[in-house]
C-alpha positions in Angstrom: 207.5 68.5 113.0 211.2 68.3 113.7 213.3 65.4 112.4 213.9 62.9 114.8 215.9 59.9 113.2 218.8 59.9 111.1 219.5 57.1 108.3 222.9 56.0 107.6 223.7 54.7 104.1 226.3 51.9 104.8 227.0 50.7 101.4 230.3 53.3 101.3 228.6 56.6 100.3 228.3 57.9 103.7 225.2 59.8 102.9 222.7 60.5 105.6 218.9 61.6 105.7 217.1 62.9 108.6 213.5 61.9 108.9 210.6 62.4 111.6 209.3 59.0 112.5 206.5 58.3 115.5 208.6 55.2 116.5 211.8 53.4 115.8 210.0 50.7 114.0 208.5 53.4 111.9 212.0 54.8 111.3 213.3 51.4 110.2 210.6 50.9 107.8 211.5 54.1 106.5 215.2 53.2 106.2 214.5 50.2 104.5 212.4 51.9 101.7 215.2 54.7 101.6 218.0 52.4 100.9 216.0 50.2 98.7 215.0 53.4 96.8 218.5 54.3 95.5 220.0 53.4 92.5 221.9 50.2 92.5 223.7 47.8 90.4 221.1 45.1 90.7 223.5 42.5 92.1 220.7 41.0 94.3 223.1 41.7 97.5 222.5 43.3 100.9 222.0 47.1 101.1 223.6 48.0 104.6 221.5 50.9 106.4 221.3 51.9 110.1 219.2 54.3 112.0 219.6 56.2 115.2 217.7 58.8 117.3 218.8 62.6 116.4 220.2 64.2 119.6 219.1 67.7 120.1 220.8 70.5 122.8 218.3 72.5 124.9 217.6 75.0 121.8 216.7 72.1 119.4 219.7 72.3 117.4 220.7 68.8 116.4 224.2 67.9 118.7 226.0 66.1 115.7 228.7 64.6 118.1 225.7 63.0 120.3 223.8 61.8 117.3 227.1 60.1 115.7 227.6 58.4 118.8 224.0 57.2 119.4 223.1 53.6 119.4 222.5 52.4 115.8 219.8 50.0 114.6 219.9 47.8 111.5 217.7 48.9 108.7 219.2 47.1 105.7 217.4 46.4 102.5 217.8 44.4 99.5 218.9 45.2 95.9 216.3 43.5 94.1 217.6 42.2 90.8 215.2 42.2 87.8 214.8 38.9 86.3 216.1 39.0 82.5 213.6 38.0 80.0 213.3 34.8 78.5 214.5 34.6 74.8 211.9 32.3 73.8 208.6 32.5 75.7 208.4 32.7 79.6 211.1 31.3 81.9 210.6 27.5 82.9 213.2 26.9 85.7 214.4 23.4 86.5 217.0 22.8 89.0 220.4 21.1 87.6 223.0 19.2 88.9 223.6 18.2 92.7 222.5 15.0 93.7 219.4 12.9 93.2 218.1 13.7 96.9 218.7 17.3 96.5 218.9 18.5 92.7 220.2 21.8 91.9 221.8 22.2 95.4 225.5 22.7 96.1 227.7 23.8 98.9 228.7 27.4 98.6 232.0 26.8 100.2 231.6 28.7 103.5 229.2 26.7 105.3 226.1 27.4 103.4 224.2 26.3 100.1 223.6 27.8 96.8 220.9 26.5 94.1 221.3 26.5 90.2 218.5 26.4 87.9 218.1 26.6 84.4 215.6 27.7 81.9 214.1 24.8 79.6 213.2 27.5 77.1 216.2 29.6 76.6 219.1 27.7 78.7 219.7 31.0 81.0 220.9 29.9 84.6 219.9 31.5 87.9 222.4 30.6 90.9 221.4 31.8 94.3 223.8 31.6 97.0 222.3 32.0 100.4 225.7 32.5 102.3 227.0 35.2 100.1 228.8 38.0 102.3 228.5 41.5 101.6 231.5 44.1 102.1 231.1 44.1 105.8 231.3 40.7 106.2 227.7 39.9 107.1 225.8 37.0 105.4 223.3 37.9 102.6 221.7 36.1 99.8 223.0 36.6 96.3 221.4 36.2 92.9 223.1 36.0 89.5 222.0 35.2 86.3 224.2 33.8 83.0 223.7 33.1 79.5 222.8 30.0 78.1 224.8 27.4 79.3 
């Protein structure tokens, strides 16, 4: 079967992938799998990706201009970060800082929150920013790990 949807990597690489899918929902799922399957830096941020229908002329040839102008739908994924191993045993996370009513929770200075946790075993910290923004200005969640504090 001919490809009927085009995936757009919006991370700056300008890569595309043409796929066949039975519906927009299936194409969106394929887009998420495609973008998350790439080689990324592991920063825990959003991986922007879009999908659109492929437009063909009456001979079945892809009309590149019409396809590029077609409405696009979001199928962004997440750059899943691998949690570093604990140097002692297994991580035993506890929230640190903040206030008594909401330990480990801070303002992220852009109207959202972030949490800070520390491993009781090795001292590694993990910060999760729930209001970070990606390079396109869209809100995303970013997780970062730090050494012993």
